[in-house]
C-alpha positions as a Markdown table, in Angstrom:
| # | Residue | x | y | z |
|---|---|---|---|---|
| 1 | Met | -130.4 | -160.3 | 197.0 |
| 2 | Glu | -129.8 | -158.1 | 194.0 |
| 3 | Tyr | -126.4 | -157.3 | 192.8 |
| 4 | Ile | -124.4 | -154.3 | 190.9 |
| 5 | Lys | -122.0 | -155.0 | 188.6 |
| 6 | Leu | -118.6 | -153.4 | 189.0 |
| 7 | Asn | -116.4 | -152.0 | 186.4 |
| 8 | Ser | -113.6 | -154.7 | 187.5 |
| 9 | Gly | -116.2 | -157.2 | 186.3 |
| 10 | Tyr | -117.1 | -158.7 | 189.6 |
| 11 | Glu | -120.8 | -158.2 | 190.8 |
| 12 | Met | -121.4 | -157.1 | 194.2 |
| 13 | Pro | -124.3 | -157.4 | 196.5 |
| 14 | Ile | -126.3 | -154.4 | 196.7 |
| 15 | Leu | -127.1 | -154.9 | 200.3 |
| 16 | Gly | -124.0 | -155.4 | 202.6 |
| 17 | Phe | -123.8 | -155.5 | 206.8 |
| 18 | Gly | -121.8 | -152.2 | 208.0 |
| 19 | Thr | -119.9 | -152.8 | 211.1 |
| 20 | Tyr | -119.0 | -149.4 | 211.9 |
| 21 | Gln | -118.8 | -148.7 | 215.6 |
| 22 | Ile | -119.3 | -152.6 | 216.3 |
| 23 | Pro | -116.4 | -152.9 | 219.4 |
| 24 | Pro | -114.2 | -155.8 | 218.4 |
| 25 | Ser | -115.2 | -157.6 | 221.3 |
| 26 | Asp | -118.9 | -158.1 | 219.9 |
| 27 | Thr | -117.9 | -158.2 | 216.0 |
| 28 | Lys | -117.4 | -161.8 | 215.8 |
| 29 | Arg | -121.1 | -162.5 | 217.1 |
| 30 | Ser | -122.6 | -159.7 | 215.2 |
| 31 | Val | -121.2 | -160.7 | 211.7 |
| 32 | Glu | -122.3 | -164.3 | 212.7 |
| 33 | Asn | -126.1 | -163.0 | 213.4 |
| 34 | Ala | -125.8 | -161.5 | 210.2 |
| 35 | Ile | -124.8 | -164.4 | 208.2 |
| 36 | Glu | -127.4 | -166.2 | 209.5 |
| 37 | Val | -130.1 | -163.7 | 208.3 |
| 38 | Gly | -128.3 | -164.1 | 205.0 |
| 39 | Tyr | -126.0 | -161.3 | 204.7 |
| 40 | Arg | -123.0 | -162.4 | 202.3 |
| 41 | His | -121.3 | -158.9 | 201.9 |
| 42 | Ile | -119.5 | -157.6 | 205.0 |
| 43 | Asp | -117.8 | -154.2 | 205.1 |
| 44 | Thr | -115.0 | -153.5 | 207.5 |
| 45 | Ala | -112.2 | -151.4 | 207.9 |
| 46 | Gln | -108.8 | -150.8 | 209.5 |
| 47 | Val | -109.8 | -148.1 | 211.6 |
| 48 | Tyr | -112.7 | -149.6 | 213.1 |
| 49 | Arg | -110.4 | -152.4 | 214.7 |
| 50 | Asn | -113.0 | -155.5 | 214.2 |
| 51 | Glu | -111.1 | -156.8 | 211.0 |
| 52 | Glu | -110.3 | -159.8 | 213.0 |
| 53 | Gly | -113.8 | -160.3 | 214.4 |
| 54 | Val | -115.3 | -160.3 | 210.8 |
| 55 | Gly | -112.3 | -162.6 | 209.6 |
| 56 | Arg | -113.2 | -165.1 | 212.3 |
| 57 | Ala | -116.8 | -165.0 | 211.6 |
| 58 | Val | -116.6 | -165.6 | 208.0 |
| 59 | Glu | -113.8 | -168.4 | 208.4 |
| 60 | Glu | -116.1 | -170.2 | 211.0 |
| 61 | Ser | -119.2 | -170.0 | 209.3 |
| 62 | Asn | -118.3 | -173.3 | 207.4 |
| 63 | Ile | -119.7 | -171.4 | 204.2 |
| 64 | Pro | -117.4 | -171.5 | 201.1 |
| 65 | Arg | -115.3 | -168.2 | 201.2 |
| 66 | Glu | -116.3 | -167.4 | 197.5 |
| 67 | Glu | -120.0 | -166.9 | 198.5 |
| 68 | Phe | -118.8 | -163.8 | 200.6 |
| 69 | Phe | -118.0 | -160.1 | 199.5 |
| 70 | Ile | -115.7 | -158.6 | 201.9 |
| 71 | Thr | -115.0 | -155.1 | 201.9 |
| 72 | Ser | -112.0 | -153.2 | 203.9 |
| 73 | Lys | -110.6 | -149.9 | 204.0 |
| 74 | Val | -107.0 | -148.5 | 204.2 |
| 75 | Gln | -106.4 | -145.5 | 206.3 |
| 76 | Thr | -102.7 | -145.1 | 205.3 |
| 77 | Asp | -100.8 | -142.3 | 203.9 |
| 78 | Gly | -98.4 | -143.3 | 200.7 |
| 79 | Tyr | -97.3 | -146.6 | 199.3 |
| 80 | Asp | -95.1 | -148.0 | 201.4 |
| 81 | Glu | -97.5 | -147.3 | 204.7 |
| 82 | Thr | -100.3 | -148.8 | 202.9 |
| 83 | Met | -98.5 | -151.8 | 201.6 |
| 84 | Arg | -97.4 | -152.7 | 205.2 |
| 85 | Gly | -101.1 | -151.9 | 206.2 |
| 86 | Leu | -102.8 | -154.2 | 203.9 |
| 87 | Glu | -100.4 | -157.0 | 205.0 |
| 88 | Glu | -101.8 | -156.5 | 208.5 |
| 89 | Ser | -105.4 | -156.3 | 207.3 |
| 90 | Phe | -104.7 | -159.5 | 205.4 |
| 91 | Arg | -103.4 | -161.3 | 208.4 |
| 92 | Lys | -106.6 | -160.2 | 210.6 |
| 93 | Leu | -109.1 | -161.1 | 207.7 |
| 94 | Arg | -107.7 | -164.4 | 207.6 |
| 95 | Thr | -108.2 | -164.9 | 203.9 |
| 96 | Asp | -106.2 | -165.1 | 200.7 |
| 97 | Tyr | -108.0 | -162.4 | 198.9 |
| 98 | Val | -110.2 | -159.4 | 199.8 |
| 99 | Asp | -113.0 | -158.5 | 197.1 |
| 100 | Leu | -112.8 | -154.8 | 197.8 |
| 101 | Phe | -110.7 | -152.5 | 199.5 |
| 102 | Ile | -110.9 | -148.8 | 199.4 |
| 103 | Ile | -109.1 | -145.6 | 200.5 |
| 104 | His | -111.2 | -144.7 | 203.5 |
| 105 | Trp | -110.3 | -140.9 | 203.6 |
| 106 | Pro | -108.3 | -138.7 | 201.5 |
| 107 | Met | -104.9 | -138.3 | 202.6 |
| 108 | Thr | -101.6 | -136.4 | 201.6 |
| 109 | Asp | -100.5 | -138.9 | 199.4 |
| 110 | Ser | -103.7 | -140.6 | 198.2 |
| 111 | Leu | -102.3 | -141.6 | 194.9 |
| 112 | Gly | -99.3 | -143.3 | 196.4 |
| 113 | Ser | -102.1 | -145.2 | 198.7 |
| 114 | Tyr | -103.9 | -146.2 | 195.9 |
| 115 | Arg | -101.1 | -147.4 | 194.0 |
| 116 | Ala | -100.4 | -149.5 | 196.8 |
| 117 | Leu | -103.7 | -151.3 | 196.2 |
| 118 | Glu | -103.3 | -151.5 | 192.5 |
| 119 | Gln | -100.4 | -153.6 | 193.3 |
| 120 | Phe | -102.3 | -156.0 | 195.3 |
| 121 | Val | -104.8 | -156.3 | 192.3 |
| 122 | Lys | -101.8 | -157.3 | 190.3 |
| 123 | Asp | -100.9 | -159.7 | 192.4 |
| 124 | Glu | -104.4 | -161.0 | 192.5 |
| 125 | Arg | -105.0 | -160.6 | 196.3 |
| 126 | Ile | -107.5 | -157.7 | 196.1 |
| 127 | Arg | -110.3 | -158.2 | 193.4 |
| 128 | Ser | -111.4 | -154.3 | 193.2 |
| 129 | Ile | -110.5 | -151.1 | 194.4 |
| 130 | Gly | -112.0 | -147.8 | 195.3 |
| 131 | Leu | -112.3 | -144.7 | 197.2 |
| 132 | Ser | -114.6 | -143.5 | 200.3 |
| 133 | Asn | -115.2 | -139.6 | 201.0 |
| 134 | Phe | -113.3 | -138.5 | 197.8 |
| 135 | Asn | -115.2 | -135.5 | 196.3 |
| 136 | His | -115.6 | -135.5 | 192.5 |
| 137 | Leu | -112.3 | -133.6 | 191.8 |
| 138 | Leu | -110.3 | -135.7 | 194.1 |
| 139 | Thr | -112.2 | -138.6 | 192.5 |
| 140 | Gln | -111.4 | -137.6 | 189.0 |
| 141 | Glu | -107.5 | -136.8 | 190.0 |
| 142 | Ile | -107.1 | -140.6 | 191.1 |
| 143 | Ile | -108.9 | -141.5 | 187.7 |
| 144 | Asp | -106.6 | -139.5 | 185.8 |
| 145 | Asn | -103.6 | -140.8 | 187.2 |
| 146 | Ala | -104.2 | -144.5 | 187.9 |
| 147 | Glu | -103.9 | -147.8 | 186.1 |
| 148 | Ile | -107.1 | -149.6 | 187.5 |
| 149 | Lys | -110.1 | -147.3 | 187.6 |
| 150 | Pro | -111.7 | -147.0 | 190.8 |
| 151 | Val | -114.9 | -149.2 | 191.2 |
| 152 | Ile | -116.7 | -147.4 | 194.0 |
| 153 | Asn | -116.9 | -144.5 | 196.0 |
| 154 | Gln | -118.4 | -145.0 | 199.4 |
| 155 | Ile | -119.8 | -141.4 | 200.8 |
| 156 | Glu | -122.4 | -140.3 | 203.3 |
| 157 | Thr | -125.9 | -140.6 | 201.6 |
| 158 | His | -129.2 | -140.8 | 203.0 |
| 159 | Met | -132.6 | -139.3 | 202.7 |
| 160 | Arg | -131.4 | -135.4 | 204.1 |
| 161 | Trp | -128.2 | -135.9 | 201.5 |
| 162 | Gln | -129.0 | -138.1 | 198.8 |
| 163 | Gln | -125.8 | -136.8 | 196.7 |
| 164 | Gln | -127.8 | -136.6 | 193.3 |
| 165 | Lys | -124.7 | -134.4 | 192.0 |
| 166 | Met | -122.2 | -137.0 | 192.9 |
| 167 | His | -124.4 | -139.7 | 191.8 |
| 168 | Ala | -124.7 | -138.3 | 188.5 |
| 169 | Tyr | -120.7 | -137.8 | 188.3 |
| 170 | Leu | -120.0 | -141.4 | 189.3 |
| 171 | Thr | -122.5 | -142.9 | 187.0 |
| 172 | Ser | -121.0 | -140.9 | 184.1 |
| 173 | Gln | -117.7 | -142.6 | 185.2 |
| 174 | Asp | -119.1 | -145.8 | 185.9 |
| 175 | Ile | -118.4 | -146.1 | 189.4 |
| 176 | Val | -120.7 | -147.4 | 191.5 |
| 177 | His | -122.4 | -145.0 | 194.3 |
| 178 | Glu | -122.4 | -146.9 | 197.7 |
| 179 | Ser | -123.7 | -145.1 | 201.0 |
| 180 | Trp | -122.7 | -145.3 | 204.6 |
| 181 | Ser | -125.0 | -144.4 | 207.3 |
| 182 | Pro | -128.2 | -144.7 | 204.6 |
| 183 | Leu | -130.3 | -144.4 | 207.5 |
| 184 | Gly | -128.6 | -141.1 | 208.3 |
| 185 | Gln | -127.9 | -142.3 | 212.1 |
| 186 | Gly | -131.3 | -141.6 | 213.0 |
| 187 | Gln | -130.6 | -137.7 | 212.8 |
| 188 | Gly | -132.8 | -134.8 | 211.5 |
| 189 | Gly | -136.0 | -136.7 | 212.0 |
| 190 | Ile | -135.2 | -139.2 | 209.0 |
| 191 | Leu | -136.8 | -142.0 | 210.7 |
| 192 | Thr | -139.9 | -140.0 | 212.0 |
| 193 | Asp | -140.5 | -138.0 | 208.6 |
| 194 | Pro | -144.2 | -138.3 | 207.6 |
| 195 | Ala | -143.7 | -138.4 | 204.0 |
| 196 | Ile | -141.6 | -141.5 | 204.5 |
| 197 | Ala | -144.0 | -143.0 | 207.0 |
| 198 | Arg | -146.5 | -142.6 | 204.5 |
| 199 | Val | -145.0 | -144.4 | 201.9 |
| 200 | Ala | -144.0 | -147.0 | 204.3 |
| 201 | Glu | -147.5 | -147.6 | 205.4 |
| 202 | Lys | -148.6 | -148.0 | 201.5 |
| 203 | Tyr | -146.4 | -150.8 | 201.2 |
| 204 | Gly | -147.0 | -152.4 | 204.6 |
| 205 | Lys | -142.9 | -151.6 | 205.6 |
| 206 | Ser | -140.9 | -149.8 | 208.1 |
| 207 | Val | -139.4 | -146.5 | 207.3 |
| 208 | Pro | -135.8 | -148.0 | 207.6 |
| 209 | Gln | -137.0 | -150.6 | 205.1 |
| 210 | Thr | -138.5 | -148.2 | 202.9 |
| 211 | Ile | -135.1 | -145.9 | 203.0 |
| 212 | Leu | -133.4 | -148.9 | 202.2 |
| 213 | Arg | -135.5 | -150.1 | 199.2 |
| 214 | Tyr | -135.5 | -146.3 | 197.9 |
| 215 | Leu | -131.7 | -146.0 | 197.8 |
| 216 | Ile | -131.3 | -149.5 | 196.3 |
| 217 | Gln | -133.8 | -148.6 | 193.4 |
| 218 | Glu | -131.3 | -145.7 | 192.8 |
| 219 | Asn | -128.8 | -148.0 | 192.3 |
| 220 | Ile | -126.9 | -147.2 | 195.5 |
| 221 | Val | -125.2 | -149.6 | 197.4 |
| 222 | Val | -126.4 | -149.8 | 201.4 |
| 223 | Ile | -124.4 | -150.9 | 204.0 |
| 224 | Pro | -126.5 | -150.5 | 207.2 |
| 225 | Lys | -125.2 | -151.1 | 210.9 |
| 226 | Ala | -127.9 | -153.3 | 213.1 |
| 227 | Ser | -127.2 | -153.7 | 216.8 |
| 228 | Ser | -129.3 | -156.9 | 217.1 |
| 229 | Lys | -130.4 | -160.0 | 214.7 |
| 230 | Glu | -133.5 | -158.6 | 214.5 |
| 231 | His | -132.7 | -155.4 | 213.2 |
| 232 | Ala | -130.1 | -157.1 | 210.6 |
| 233 | Leu | -133.2 | -159.3 | 209.6 |
| 234 | Ser | -135.5 | -156.1 | 208.9 |
| 235 | Asn | -133.0 | -154.3 | 207.2 |
| 236 | Phe | -132.5 | -157.5 | 204.8 |
| 237 | Glu | -136.4 | -157.7 | 204.3 |
| 238 | Val | -136.1 | -155.1 | 201.4 |
| 239 | Phe | -136.3 | -157.2 | 198.3 |
| 240 | Asp | -140.2 | -158.2 | 198.2 |
| 241 | Phe | -141.5 | -154.9 | 197.1 |
| 242 | Ser | -140.6 | -152.3 | 194.8 |
| 243 | Leu | -141.3 | -148.4 | 195.2 |
| 244 | Ser | -143.5 | -146.8 | 192.3 |
| 245 | Asp | -142.0 | -144.1 | 190.4 |
| 246 | Glu | -144.2 | -141.6 | 191.8 |
| 247 | Asp | -143.2 | -142.5 | 195.4 |
| 248 | Arg | -139.5 | -142.4 | 194.3 |
| 249 | Asp | -140.0 | -138.9 | 193.3 |
| 250 | Glu | -141.5 | -138.0 | 196.4 |
| 251 | Leu | -138.7 | -139.2 | 198.5 |
| 252 | Arg | -136.2 | -137.5 | 196.1 |
| 253 | Gly | -137.8 | -134.2 | 197.0 |
| 254 | Leu | -136.9 | -134.9 | 200.9 |
| 255 | Asp | -133.1 | -134.2 | 199.9 |
| 256 | Gln | -131.8 | -131.3 | 201.8 |
| 257 | Arg | -128.3 | -131.8 | 201.1 |
| 258 | Thr | -127.3 | -131.6 | 204.5 |
| 259 | Gly | -124.9 | -133.9 | 206.1 |
| 260 | Leu | -124.2 | -135.5 | 209.4 |
| 261 | Gly | -121.1 | -133.2 | 209.8 |
| 262 | His | -118.4 | -136.2 | 209.6 |
| 263 | Trp | -117.2 | -135.0 | 206.2 |
| 264 | Pro | -113.3 | -134.0 | 205.2 |
| 265 | Ala | -112.9 | -130.6 | 204.5 |
| 266 | Ser | -112.4 | -131.2 | 200.6 |
| 267 | Met | -116.2 | -132.7 | 200.8 |
| 268 | Glu | -117.6 | -129.6 | 201.8 |
| 269 | Ile | -117.8 | -128.1 | 198.4 |
| 270 | Glu | -120.2 | -130.9 | 197.3 |
| 271 | Lys | -122.7 | -129.1 | 199.3 |
| 272 | Asp | -122.9 | -126.0 | 196.9 |
| 273 | Tyr | -125.2 | -127.9 | 194.4 |
């Protein structure tokens, strides 16, 4: 595993296991498989309705809690609603602390929601806090009004939308860039792109492994979901090779600044580079 340092002082595994669209009934088994493969960074969210499965898998793994890095996300509006939601998440996750909690989506009172996260940091129940799906203007608004700086912004990032502009902004603010849908959900011909396939063949790796390795070498945290233990293992096997600068330049050139169409309206301005 490789790690990335957060501005809170904690280290985060640069590769995690995503649980988006994993049904609650399948979550515990899927996370158990991921843990067996070697994953220790698990990403969930209130809106996924599978925090409880994540919590049970971690608790029953017989692996010390401190070896895990657990991320969840609030999708509540304002201080009071977020405080209540956090208490419910902690109950489902069955843990005394969460490594990272982020605001899942810009809300009417995002600052109020963020202040609730700050309170949990002060109470030593959350170690690091951050954002997801926030453009640079909304991110800057949080920075300018917060007591605790966000450590991360989790945004759609893949070969067709590499978020190079946002990456530069986040880096300048000492905020980690994290990718959701690093494999682009297989859309837009990403997994059949001949340029990526040529690079993958050169290293004896699959196209998904090559994409994940590229993003990791760009200092982007990735959290691919895997539908099977075999896919989880394949996604995990990306630390035994490194892409050359020449190959990375070629892959960087595949950016089309095209998203999957799931952004909040506030993110659309980021398409205009």
